[in-house]
C-alpha positions in Angstrom: -13.5 31.1 45.8 -13.6 34.8 44.6 -15.0 36.4 41.5 -12.7 38.9 39.7 -13.7 41.5 37.2 -11.9 43.9 34.8 -12.3 46.0 31.7 -15.1 48.5 30.7 -17.1 49.7 33.7 -18.7 52.9 32.6 -22.1 51.8 33.8 -21.0 49.7 36.7 -21.2 46.5 34.7 -18.3 44.9 36.6 -20.4 44.8 39.8 -17.6 46.5 41.8 -20.0 49.1 43.3 -18.4 52.0 41.3 -18.2 53.2 37.7 -15.0 53.9 35.7 -13.9 54.0 32.1 -11.5 51.2 32.5 -10.3 48.7 35.1 -6.9 47.6 33.7 -6.3 44.9 36.3 -8.6 42.2 37.8 -10.3 43.3 40.9 -12.2 41.2 43.4 -16.0 41.6 43.3 -17.6 41.9 46.7 -20.8 39.9 46.5 -21.9 40.8 50.0 -25.5 39.8 50.8 -26.5 39.5 47.1 -27.2 35.8 47.6 -24.7 35.1 44.8 -21.7 32.9 45.6 -18.8 32.8 43.2 -18.2 29.1 43.4 -21.9 28.5 42.3 -21.4 30.6 39.1 -21.9 28.6 35.9 -22.2 31.4 33.2 -21.8 35.1 32.8 -22.7 37.3 29.8 -22.9 41.0 29.1 -24.0 43.7 26.7 -22.9 47.3 26.1 -23.2 48.3 29.8 -24.8 45.5 31.7 -23.9 42.0 32.9 -25.8 38.9 33.8 -24.8 35.9 36.0 -26.3 32.5 36.2 -25.7 30.2 39.2 -26.1 26.4 39.6 -29.5 26.9 41.3 -30.8 28.5 38.1 -31.0 32.0 39.5 -30.0 35.0 37.5 -28.3 38.1 38.8 -27.5 41.4 37.1 -25.8 44.8 37.3 -25.0 47.8 35.2 -27.0 49.9 32.7 -30.8 49.7 32.7 -31.6 52.3 30.0 -34.0 49.9 28.2 -35.0 47.7 31.1 -32.2 45.2 30.2 -31.5 44.4 33.9 -35.1 43.2 34.6 -35.0 45.5 37.6 -36.6 48.9 38.3 -33.3 50.9 38.2 -29.5 50.7 37.4 -27.2 49.0 40.0 -23.5 48.8 40.3 -23.8 45.7 42.5 -25.1 42.3 41.5 -28.8 41.8 42.3 -31.1 38.9 41.7 -33.8 39.2 39.1 -36.7 38.2 41.3 -39.2 37.8 38.4 -37.2 34.8 37.2 -36.7 33.2 40.7 -39.5 30.7 40.2 -37.8 29.2 37.1 -34.7 27.0 36.7 -32.6 29.0 34.2 -29.9 27.0 32.3 -28.6 29.6 29.9 -28.3 33.4 29.5 -27.3 35.7 26.7 -27.1 39.5 26.2 -27.4 41.7 23.2 -26.3 45.3 23.2 -29.1 46.4 25.4 -31.4 43.4 25.8 -31.3 40.1 27.7 -32.5 36.5 27.5 -32.8 33.5 29.8 -33.6 30.0 28.9 -35.2 27.4 31.3 -34.4 23.8 31.5 -37.8 22.8 30.0 -37.3 25.0 27.0 -39.0 28.3 27.9 -37.3 31.5 26.7 -37.6 34.8 28.6 -36.7 38.1 27.0 -36.4 41.7 28.2 -34.8 45.1 27.3 -34.8 46.9 24.0 -37.2 45.7 21.3 -36.9 48.6 18.9 -35.6 46.2 16.2 -37.9 43.4 17.3 -34.8 41.7 18.7 -36.9 40.2 21.5 -39.3 38.6 19.1 -42.2 40.5 20.8 -44.9 42.6 19.2 -43.9 45.9 17.4 -46.0 47.7 19.9 -43.5 46.9 22.6 -40.4 49.2 22.1 -38.8 48.0 25.3 -39.7 46.2 28.5 -38.1 45.9 32.0 -40.1 42.8 32.7 -38.7 39.4 31.6 -41.5 38.0 29.4 -41.9 34.5 28.1 -41.5 34.3 24.3 -44.5 32.6 22.8 -44.2 31.0 19.3 -46.5 28.8 17.4 -46.1 25.0 17.8 -45.3 24.9 14.1 -42.2 27.0 14.6 -41.0 25.4 17.9 -42.1 23.3 20.8 -39.3 24.8 23.0 -35.7 26.0 22.9 -32.3 24.5 23.8 -30.0 27.4 22.9 -30.0 31.1 22.5 -27.4 33.7 21.4 -27.8 37.5 21.1 -26.0 39.8 18.7 -26.0 43.6 18.7 -29.6 43.9 17.4 -30.6 40.3 16.6 -31.2 37.0 18.4 -30.8 33.4 17.3 -32.5 30.4 19.0 -32.0 26.7 18.6 -35.2 24.8 18.8 -35.7 21.4 20.4 -35.7 19.7 17.0 -32.4 21.3 15.9 -33.8 24.1 13.8 -33.1 27.8 14.2 -35.4 30.7 14.8 -34.3 34.4 14.5 -35.5 37.8 15.5 -34.4 41.4 15.2 -32.9 43.3 12.3 -31.8 41.5 9.2 -30.5 44.4 7.1 -27.1 42.8 6.7 -28.3 39.3 6.3 -27.8 38.3 10.0 -31.2 36.5 10.2 -30.3 34.1 7.3 -33.8 34.1 5.9 -32.9 35.2 2.3 -32.3 38.5 0.5 -36.0 39.3 0.1 -36.2 40.0 3.8 -37.5 43.4 4.8 -37.1 44.9 8.3 -40.4 46.6 7.8 -42.1 43.2 7.5 -44.6 42.2 10.1 -42.9 39.0 11.2 -41.2 39.4 14.6 -39.8 35.8 14.5 -38.6 33.9 11.5 -37.4 30.4 10.9 -34.1 29.9 9.0 -35.1 27.7 6.0 -33.6 24.3 5.5 -31.3 24.4 8.5 -31.4 21.3 10.7 -29.3 19.4 13.3 -27.8 22.6 14.8 -26.1 22.0 18.2 -24.4 25.4 18.8 -25.0 28.9 17.6 -23.3 32.3 18.0 -24.5 35.8 17.1 -21.9 38.5 16.4 -22.5 42.1 15.9 -24.2 41.6 12.5 -23.5 38.0 11.7 -24.4 34.5 12.8 -22.4 31.3 13.0 -24.1 27.8 13.4 -22.5 24.4 14.1 -24.3 21.2 13.0 -23.9 17.9 14.7 -21.6 16.6 11.9 -19.1 19.4 12.5 -20.3 21.6 9.6 -20.0 25.3 10.2 -22.5 27.6 8.4 -22.4 31.4 8.5 -24.5 34.3 7.3 -24.8 38.1 7.7 -22.2 40.9 7.5 -18.8 39.9 6.0 -17.0 43.2 5.9 -14.0 41.7 7.8 -14.3 38.1 6.6 -16.1 37.1 9.8 -18.2 34.6 7.7 -15.1 32.8 6.6 -15.5 33.9 3.0 -13.7 36.6 0.9 -14.8 40.0 2.1 -15.4 41.0 -1.5 -18.8 39.6 -0.6 -20.1 42.2 1.9 -23.3 40.5 3.1 -24.6 37.0 2.9 -28.3 36.5 3.3 -28.6 32.7 3.6 -26.5 30.1 5.5 -23.3 29.2 3.7 -21.1 26.3 4.6 -17.5 27.5 5.2 -15.8 24.9 7.3 -16.1 21.4 8.6 -14.4 19.6 11.5 -16.0 16.6 13.1 -14.3 17.4 16.4 -15.9 20.8 16.8 -17.9 21.1 20.1 -19.2 24.7 19.9 -19.0 28.0 18.1 -18.6 31.5 19.6 -18.4 34.9 18.0 -17.2 38.4 18.8 -18.5 41.5 17.0 -16.5 40.8 13.8 -14.6 37.6 14.3 -15.7 34.0 14.8 -14.3 31.0 16.6 -14.8 27.2 17.0 -13.7 25.0 19.9 -13.0 21.3 19.4 -13.6 18.5 22.0 -9.8 18.2 22.3 -9.3 21.9 23.1 -8.2 23.3 19.8 -9.3 26.8 18.8 -10.1 27.7 15.2 -10.9 31.3 14.3 -11.3 33.8 11.4 -12.4 37.3 10.7 -11.2 40.8 11.8 -7.7 40.9 13.3 -6.9 44.6 13.6 -6.8 44.4 17.4 -5.2 40.9 17.6 -8.7 39.2 17.9 -7.3 36.1 16.1 -4.3 35.8 18.4 -1.8 35.4 15.5 -0.8 37.1 12.2 -2.8 35.8 9.3 -2.1 36.0 5.6 -5.7 35.4 4.9 -7.8 36.5 7.9 -11.1 35.1 6.6 -9.8 31.5 6.3 -10.7 29.4 9.4 -7.4 28.3 10.9 -6.2 26.7 14.0 -4.7 29.1 16.6 -1.3 27.6 17.3 0.9 28.3 20.4 -2.1 28.0 22.7 -2.4 25.1 25.3 -5.4 22.8 25.3 -8.5 25.0 26.0 -11.4 23.8 28.1 -13.5 27.0 27.9 -13.5 29.7 25.3 -15.5 33.0 25.2 -15.5 36.1 23.0 -16.2 39.7 24.0 -16.8 42.3 21.3 -13.1 42.2 20.1 -11.3 40.2 22.8 -11.1 36.6 23.9 -10.6 34.6 27.0 -9.5 30.9 27.1 -9.1 28.7 30.2 -6.9 25.6 30.0 -7.5 22.2 31.6 -4.9 23.2 34.2 -6.8 26.3 35.1 -4.5 28.8 33.3 -6.2 31.9 31.8 -5.2 33.4 28.5 -6.4 36.6 26.9 -5.9 38.3 23.5 -7.4 41.0 21.4 -8.7 44.5 22.0 -7.6 46.0 25.3 -8.4 49.7 25.2 -10.5 49.4 28.4 -8.3 46.8 30.0 -10.6 43.9 28.8 -7.6 41.5 28.6 -6.6 42.2 32.2 -2.9 42.8 31.4 -2.5 45.9 33.6 -2.3 48.3 30.6 -4.4 49.3 27.6 -2.2 47.9 24.8 -3.9 45.4 22.5 -2.7 41.8 22.9 -1.7 40.3 19.5 -0.9 36.8 20.9 -2.6 34.9 23.7 -1.0 36.0 27.0 -1.5 34.4 30.4 -3.2 36.7 33.0 -3.9 36.1 36.7 -0.7 34.0 36.4 -0.5 33.1 40.1 -4.1 31.8 40.3 -6.0 28.7 39.2 -9.0 29.7 37.2 -12.2 27.7 37.3 -14.2 29.7 34.7 -13.7 32.9 32.7 -16.1 35.0 30.7 -15.4 37.6 28.0 -18.4 39.9 27.7 -18.7 42.9 25.3 -16.0 45.0 26.9 -16.0 43.5 30.4 -14.3 40.3 31.7 -14.9 38.0 34.7 -13.1 35.0 36.2 -14.0 32.7 39.0 -10.8 31.9 40.8 -10.1 28.8 42.9 
């Protein structure tokens, strides 16, 4: 069962052993003696120039750019390598920001590393960056542990065990959801989003955040320049959670840089926000209105890169749409994809992951 990679590779983030501006077609990743086996992969995520992989044993592997220590290694690498510091923990979820990384354990511990210039790791101001995955400690009043994490460009959102949300990083465009009296120069490195409960899924975009509650209510906050919050872009920034959509069937939310998506239990995709590269997969009269994406088969798995999307159907077909300048959609050229198009057409796909500008698929 091979792993394929395509898209942006300027820092070796595809794990192919080389660097290149664009890989327009899927290429097989040679995992060699890395210890990583493609059929054990459960999640992949990536930032501006780095990628992380999580396997079923709870081990984390990385490759790409290490300018701020975001790999958790001592240097850059163009091949996947295990992050040894995390090897003693059972990791169950990973997430990357622009140049920082996070890993969540099964018992609710959160490890953070990389750039902290905007306090996006939730660590002390005195730490501008770190290459050592460090456990995030918060007071018992704020959280007794975490069950979810999602990183944006310069902020991080965490779901606590009791269904609340903690946030860290810059809040200049409202992406922390803690009110319009927030000041980036404040001393708090971690804040609690007020009056937000029963959150089961969270997604951080470039400068916005999307939360899904257990009853199917979707709340958004942050930058709204392109309608990515699901409200009229005449409102540029929203500093507190605002209800924009409700569907009891929603299972999870995901977000690109400037668009947002929801996936239902029955495989329907709803999306809204910026659409200049085809991010929404269809023409929209009102791009900020959450609408169902029609003409797409039932989707089992959905992920967003910065401006592109990948969806895997129940039958193992892979569809891509959106921004394609670096070949992120895997169509063999660099033309943007306005409607979902099947790629890797002759292969059955187990899992696929859209990262910032890079894409991966585990192929059966």
